[in-house]
VOPAGU-2260 file (C-alpha; in pm, 1 decimal, decimal comma):
REM VOPAGU-2260
SITE   aa  ch    i         X         Y         Z
SITE  MET   A    0   10513,8   -3129,1   -3226,8
SITE  ALA   A    1   10360,4   -2984,9   -2924,5
SITE  THR   A    2   10133,2   -2769,8   -3135,0
SITE  LYS   A    3    9999,6   -3064,1   -3326,2
SITE  LYS   A    4    9916,4   -3254,3   -3007,3
SITE  LYS   A    5    9712,9   -2963,3   -2887,1
SITE  LYS   A    6    9506,0   -2955,8   -3201,6
SITE  ARG   A    7    9431,6   -3324,6   -3171,0
SITE  SER   A    8    9312,1   -3281,1   -2820,2
SITE  SER   A    9    9055,2   -3010,0   -2924,5
SITE  ALA   A   10    8920,9   -3220,3   -3207,7
SITE  SER   A   11    8869,8   -3515,0   -2978,0
SITE  ASP   A   12    8639,2   -3307,4   -2747,6
SITE  VAL   A   13    8358,8   -3266,7   -3011,4
SITE  MET   A   14    8098,9   -3549,7   -3005,7
SITE  LEU   A   15    7829,7   -3608,2   -3262,0
SITE  VAL   A   16    7490,4   -3728,5   -3126,7
SITE  PRO   A   17    7245,0   -3890,8   -3364,1
SITE  VAL   A   18    6903,1   -3713,4   -3399,1
SITE  ASP   A   19    6592,9   -3915,4   -3299,5
SITE  ARG   A   20    6333,6   -3783,7   -3541,2
SITE  SER   A   21    6047,7   -3998,8   -3406,5
SITE  ARG   A   22    6094,2   -3854,0   -3060,4
SITE  GLN   A   23    6084,4   -3502,3   -3196,6
SITE  ARG   A   24    5761,6   -3585,5   -3375,0
SITE  ARG   A   25    5613,5   -3722,0   -3053,9
SITE  ILE   A   26    5709,8   -3408,1   -2865,3
SITE  ARG   A   27    5553,8   -3192,2   -3133,0
SITE  VAL   A   28    5235,7   -3403,7   -3118,7
SITE  TYR   A   29    5223,7   -3375,7   -2740,9
SITE  LEU   A   30    5270,4   -3002,5   -2757,0
SITE  THR   A   31    4998,7   -2973,6   -3019,8
SITE  LEU   A   32    4762,1   -3185,4   -2808,6
SITE  VAL   A   33    4836,0   -2975,3   -2506,3
SITE  ALA   A   34    4769,9   -2658,2   -2706,1
SITE  LEU   A   35    4441,8   -2804,2   -2832,6
SITE  LEU   A   36    4325,1   -2951,8   -2501,6
SITE  ALA   A   37    4416,6   -2653,4   -2282,3
SITE  PRO   A   38    4117,3   -2437,8   -2395,3
SITE  LEU   A   39    3885,3   -2738,2   -2361,1
SITE  LEU   A   40    4015,6   -2810,0   -2014,9
SITE  ALA   A   41    3977,2   -2443,2   -1922,9
SITE  PHE   A   42    3622,5   -2440,6   -2061,8
SITE  PHE   A   43    3518,9   -2754,6   -1875,4
SITE  ALA   A   44    3681,9   -2627,5   -1559,4
SITE  GLY   A   45    3488,9   -2301,8   -1593,7
SITE  GLU   A   46    3165,0   -2492,3   -1653,8
SITE  PHE   A   47    3233,7   -2711,9   -1353,1
SITE  TYR   A   48    3290,7   -2415,0   -1125,6
SITE  ALA   A   49    2991,4   -2233,6   -1274,9
SITE  ASN   A   50    2768,5   -2537,2   -1221,3
SITE  HIS   A   51    2906,4   -2576,3    -873,9
SITE  ALA   A   52    2834,8   -2209,2    -802,8
SITE  ARG   A   53    2482,0   -2245,7    -942,3
SITE  VAL   A   54    2424,5   -2550,3    -725,7
SITE  MET   A   55    2553,1   -2363,1    -423,0
SITE  ASP   A   56    2339,4   -2059,2    -511,5
SITE  THR   A   57    2035,7   -2283,4    -556,6
SITE  SER   A   58    2101,5   -2446,0    -220,5
SITE  ARG   A   59    2141,0   -2106,5     -55,4
SITE  ALA   A   60    1823,2   -1981,3    -227,0
SITE  GLN   A   61    1630,5   -2287,0    -108,6
SITE  ALA   A   62    1762,5   -2238,5     242,6
SITE  LEU   A   63    1668,4   -1870,9     231,7
SITE  GLU   A   64    1321,7   -1961,7     101,9
SITE  VAL   A   65    1278,1   -2198,4     394,0
SITE  GLN   A   66    1387,1   -1924,4     633,7
SITE  VAL   A   67    1152,9   -1673,9     467,1
SITE  VAL   A   68     861,1   -1915,6     496,7
SITE  ALA   A   69     943,7   -1975,9     861,6
SITE  LEU   A   70     975,9   -1602,3     931,9
SITE  GLN   A   71     649,9   -1533,0     751,8
SITE  GLY   A   72     481,6   -1793,4     969,0
SITE  GLU   A   73     626,5   -1636,2    1283,5
SITE  LEU   A   74     521,5   -1290,5    1161,6
SITE  GLN   A   75     165,7   -1409,1    1094,4
SITE  GLU   A   76     153,1   -1573,8    1434,8
SITE  ALA   A   77     274,9   -1252,1    1596,9
SITE  ARG   A   78      11,4   -1054,8    1403,4
SITE  ASP   A   79    -259,1   -1297,5    1513,6
SITE  ASN   A   80    -146,7   -1269,8    1875,3
SITE  LEU   A   81    -140,2    -889,6    1849,6
SITE  ALA   A   82    -488,0    -884,5    1696,0
SITE  MET   A   83    -612,9   -1115,1    1971,1
SITE  GLN   A   84    -456,8    -895,5    2237,8
SITE  ARG   A   85    -608,4    -585,5    2078,8
SITE  THR   A   86    -946,6    -757,8    2063,8
SITE  ASP   A   87    -917,2    -863,7    2427,4
SITE  SER   A   88    -814,8    -510,4    2519,5
SITE  GLU   A   89   -1103,5    -358,9    2324,8
SITE  VAL   A   90   -1348,3    -604,1    2479,6
SITE  SER   A   91   -1208,2    -523,6    2823,0
SITE  LEU   A   92   -1236,6    -150,1    2758,2
SITE  GLN   A   93   -1591,2    -192,9    2627,2
SITE  ALA   A   94   -1680,1    -401,0    2932,5
SITE  GLN   A   95   -1531,5    -136,5    3160,9
SITE  GLU   A   96   -1718,4     138,1    2977,8
SITE  THR   A   97   -2039,9     -64,1    3000,6
SITE  VAL   A   98   -1988,0    -115,5    3372,1
SITE  ARG   A   99   -1915,2     256,5    3421,3
SITE  THR   A  100   -2228,8     346,9    3225,4
SITE  GLU   A  101   -2437,3     103,8    3426,6
SITE  ILE   A  102   -2294,5     236,9    3752,0
SITE  LYS   A  103   -2367,5     593,0    3641,7
SITE  ASP   A  104   -2722,9     496,3    3545,1
SITE  LEU   A  105   -2772,9     326,0    3879,0
SITE  ARG   A  106   -2637,7     629,9    4062,8
SITE  ASP   A  107   -2870,1     853,2    3862,4
SITE  GLN   A  108   -3162,5     626,3    3946,1
SITE  ILE   A  109   -3066,0     628,9    4314,9
SITE  ALA   A  110   -3038,9    1007,3    4306,3
SITE  GLU   A  111   -3382,5    1029,6    4143,3
SITE  LEU   A  112   -3527,7     791,1    4400,5
SITE  ASP   A  113   -3369,7     987,2    4685,4
SITE  GLU   A  114   -3510,0    1305,4    4537,6
SITE  ALA   A  115   -3854,0    1146,2    4502,4
SITE  VAL   A  116   -3844,9    1019,1    4861,5
SITE  ALA   A  117   -3740,5    1362,0    4988,6
SITE  PHE   A  118   -4013,4    1518,5    4775,7
SITE  TYR   A  119   -4288,3    1293,6    4913,7
SITE  LYS   A  120   -4161,4    1336,4    5267,1
SITE  ASN   A  121   -4168,0    1711,3    5222,9
SITE  VAL   A  122   -4520,9    1699,1    5084,0
SITE  MET   A  123   -4656,1    1474,3    5357,7
SITE  ALA   A  124   -4459,6    1610,3    5652,1
SITE  PRO   A  125   -4273,6    1936,8    5585,7
SITE  GLY   A  126   -3997,9    1996,5    5836,6
SITE  SER   A  127   -4016,9    2375,4    5824,8
SITE  GLY   A  128   -4372,4    2387,5    5950,6
SITE  ASP   A  129   -4492,0    2556,3    5629,6
SITE  SER   A  130   -4817,8    2443,8    5479,9
SITE  GLY   A  131   -5028,8    2516,4    5177,4
SITE  LEU   A  132   -4938,0    2592,1    4817,0
SITE  ARG   A  133   -4572,9    2572,6    4713,1
SITE  ILE   A  134   -4382,7    2608,9    4384,6
SITE  GLU   A  135   -4158,7    2308,9    4417,2
SITE  LYS   A  136   -3958,6    2277,8    4095,1
SITE  LEU   A  137   -3913,2    2413,1    3742,2
SITE  ASP   A  138   -3719,0    2233,9    3470,0
SITE  VAL   A  139   -3646,0    2375,5    3122,6
SITE  ALA   A  140   -3495,3    2191,7    2823,3
SITE  ALA   A  141   -3419,1    2291,2    2464,8
SITE  THR   A  142   -3603,2    2133,3    2172,7
SITE  LYS   A  143   -3486,3    2068,2    1818,9
SITE  THR   A  144   -3653,0    2391,5    1706,3
SITE  PRO   A  145   -3434,5    2701,3    1760,0
SITE  GLY   A  146   -3588,6    2938,4    2013,1
SITE  MET   A  147   -3835,4    2674,9    2135,9
SITE  TYR   A  148   -3806,7    2526,7    2485,1
SITE  THR   A  149   -4013,2    2284,0    2687,2
SITE  PHE   A  150   -4069,2    2315,9    3063,2
SITE  ARG   A  151   -4211,6    2121,9    3356,2
SITE  LEU   A  152   -4351,3    2297,0    3662,5
SITE  VAL   A  153   -4419,6    2107,4    3987,3
SITE  LEU   A  154   -4665,3    2251,0    4241,4
SITE  THR   A  155   -4724,1    2092,6    4581,1
SITE  GLN   A  156   -4955,4    2123,9    4878,3
SITE  VAL   A  157   -4765,0    2057,7    5199,8
SITE  GLY   A  158   -4897,2    1999,4    5547,1
SITE  ASP   A  159   -5276,1    1971,7    5542,6
SITE  ASN   A  160   -5365,4    1767,6    5233,9
SITE  ARG   A  161   -5727,8    1698,0    5318,6
SITE  GLY   A  162   -5863,5    1931,8    5050,3
SITE  TYR   A  163   -5784,5    2008,9    4690,6
SITE  LEU   A  164   -5604,9    2319,3    4572,5
SITE  SER   A  165   -5709,6    2480,1    4246,5
SITE  GLY   A  166   -5611,2    2796,5    4069,7
SITE  ASN   A  167   -5379,5    2937,1    3802,0
SITE  TYR   A  168   -5017,4    3023,5    3758,7
SITE  SER   A  169   -4849,1    3289,4    3548,1
SITE  LEU   A  170   -4499,0    3307,0    3406,9
SITE  SER   A  171   -4263,2    3588,3    3312,3
SITE  LEU   A  172   -3914,5    3587,5    3164,7
SITE  SER   A  173   -3637,8    3845,0    3212,9
SITE  GLY   A  174   -3317,8    3873,8    3017,7
SITE  ARG   A  175   -3151,7    4075,0    2744,1
SITE  GLN   A  176   -3207,7    4137,0    2377,9
SITE  GLY   A  177   -2893,2    4289,8    2239,9
SITE  GLU   A  178   -2789,3    4563,5    2479,4
SITE  GLU   A  179   -3141,8    4613,4    2616,8
SITE  ALA   A  180   -3281,6    4449,5    2932,4
SITE  ILE   A  181   -3626,0    4302,2    2867,5
SITE  ARG   A  182   -3907,9    4136,7    3060,2
SITE  LEU   A  183   -4166,0    3924,5    2876,9
SITE  ASN   A  184   -4490,8    3800,8    3028,6
SITE  GLY   A  185   -4654,2    3463,5    2972,8
SITE  SER   A  186   -4869,5    3572,2    2682,3
SITE  GLU   A  187   -4552,7    3669,7    2493,4
SITE  VAL   A  188   -4352,5    3352,1    2553,9
SITE  LEU   A  189   -4597,8    3069,4    2632,3
SITE  ALA   A  190   -4672,6    2856,6    2327,9
SITE  GLU   A  191   -5025,8    2744,8    2254,0
SITE  GLY   A  192   -5139,8    2445,6    2458,5
SITE  ALA   A  193   -4945,2    2525,1    2777,5
SITE  GLU   A  194   -5120,9    2419,5    3100,6
SITE  THR   A  195   -5183,5    2717,0    3328,4
SITE  ARG   A  196   -5463,7    2585,9    3550,2
SITE  PHE   A  197   -5405,0    2343,6    3834,3
SITE  LYS   A  198   -5606,4    2128,1    4070,8
SITE  PHE   A  199   -5449,3    1874,8    4300,0
SITE  ARG   A  200   -5437,0    1737,5    4651,4
SITE  TYR   A  201   -5071,5    1648,6    4698,1
SITE  PHE   A  202   -4883,1    1768,6    4387,7
SITE  GLN   A  203   -4921,9    1828,9    4018,0
SITE  GLU   A  204   -4687,9    1853,7    3718,4
SITE  LEU   A  205   -4773,9    2117,0    3461,5
SITE  SER   A  206   -4595,6    2128,2    3126,2
SITE  GLY   A  207   -4574,1    2356,6    2827,6
SITE  ARG   A  208   -4348,1    2523,1    2577,2
SITE  LEU   A  209   -4175,7    2858,6    2559,2
SITE  SER   A  210   -4122,3    3037,9    2229,8
SITE  LEU   A  211   -3863,5    3312,3    2261,0
SITE  PRO   A  212   -3818,2    3597,6    2012,2
SITE  ASP   A  213   -3498,5    3611,3    1807,6
SITE  GLY   A  214   -3196,3    3746,0    1990,1
SITE  VAL   A  215   -3340,9    3703,5    2341,4
SITE  GLU   A  216   -3092,0    3575,5    2601,5
SITE  PRO   A  217   -3289,3    3459,0    2909,0
SITE  ASP   A  218   -3159,3    3516,0    3261,8
SITE  GLN   A  219   -3448,7    3428,5    3490,0
SITE  LEU   A  220   -3800,1    3285,7    3500,3
SITE  THR   A  221   -4055,6    3400,7    3756,1
SITE  ILE   A  222   -4350,4    3182,0    3848,7
SITE  LYS   A  223   -4656,8    3314,8    4032,6
SITE  ALA   A  224   -4922,2    3068,1    4149,0
SITE  VAL   A  225   -5258,2    3175,2    4291,8
SITE  SER   A  226   -5508,7    2935,8    4445,9
SITE  THR   A  227   -5878,4    3005,2    4476,5
SITE  GLY   A  228   -6138,0    2887,9    4726,2
SITE  ARG   A  229   -6207,8    2956,1    5090,4
SITE  ARG   A  230   -5841,4    3012,9    5168,8
SITE  PRO   A  231   -5679,6    3163,1    4859,5
SITE  GLU   A  232   -5300,8    3165,5    4846,5
SITE  LYS   A  233   -5045,8    3343,0    4634,0
SITE  VAL   A  234   -4684,6    3229,5    4602,4
SITE  GLU   A  235   -4399,0    3345,9    4383,4
SITE  ARG   A  236   -4055,8    3201,3    4306,8
SITE  ASN   A  237   -3766,4    3298,1    4081,0
SITE  PHE   A  238   -3562,3    3040,5    3886,7
SITE  ILE   A  239   -3229,7    3105,9    3716,7
SITE  TRP   A  240   -3243,7    3009,0    3347,7
SITE  GLN   A  241   -3066,4    2673,7    3327,2
SITE  LEU   A  242   -3131,3    2407,5    3065,9
SITE  GLN   A  243   -3165,7    2042,7    3164,8
SITE  GLU   A  244   -3061,6    1737,7    2968,9
SITE  LYS   A  245   -3321,4    1561,8    2755,3
SITE  ASN   A  246   -3337,1    1254,3    2974,4
SITE  SER   A  247   -3707,0    1257,6    3057,0
SITE  ALA   A  248   -4023,5    1202,9    2859,3
SITE  TRP   A  249   -4139,9    1559,6    2920,2
SITE  ALA   A  250   -3826,2    1708,2    2754,5
SITE  GLY   A  251   -3941,7    1658,7    2394,9
């Protein structure tokens, strides 16, 4: 009896539930829709993010373009300012150089005027008490022709200038040619057309050209001047060979 009761109790625990076939169909439809829509949703999501990224990139690119344009403008402005400063600096340097050149020219002119004043004072009233014929100055300058030089000789009469002095001068050159010491007279070095005669009351400039043989290295020029007349005079002076700049009309 007891065993039978137990069996009844186990059978009563099993319950049968009716199957809802329409619900199962709906679930299968939903799952199918989800399976079909998931790739589409993923695709559209990807496109959305891609478009969003492109929009952001475009915005960044536009912002960078604006910054580049602004920086290019600042760079051009800086270049313009630098060019202006360089131009101002160059103009200032040119102005300074011009002023220096003008000052140098003025100093040279003053020096020439001082020299001229001293020269005329010496001619009219020599302080040493000397009088008569004097070899005052000799300038030598190179020409464009190798071995050819131009010179200017200044003779003066100091003290008593009431009469004219006339006469001739001669020139000789000493130096070296290779290892040999040489001495050349005027006929060997004076070019054709050189002035050798003089006649003056106060002073006279005599000019000419020297034509030196090949290989001659001059050391010294010797000038001898001889006046004629009632009181003939003879003077001599040595000049170290030194070339002057071509800053005068005589230095051609």
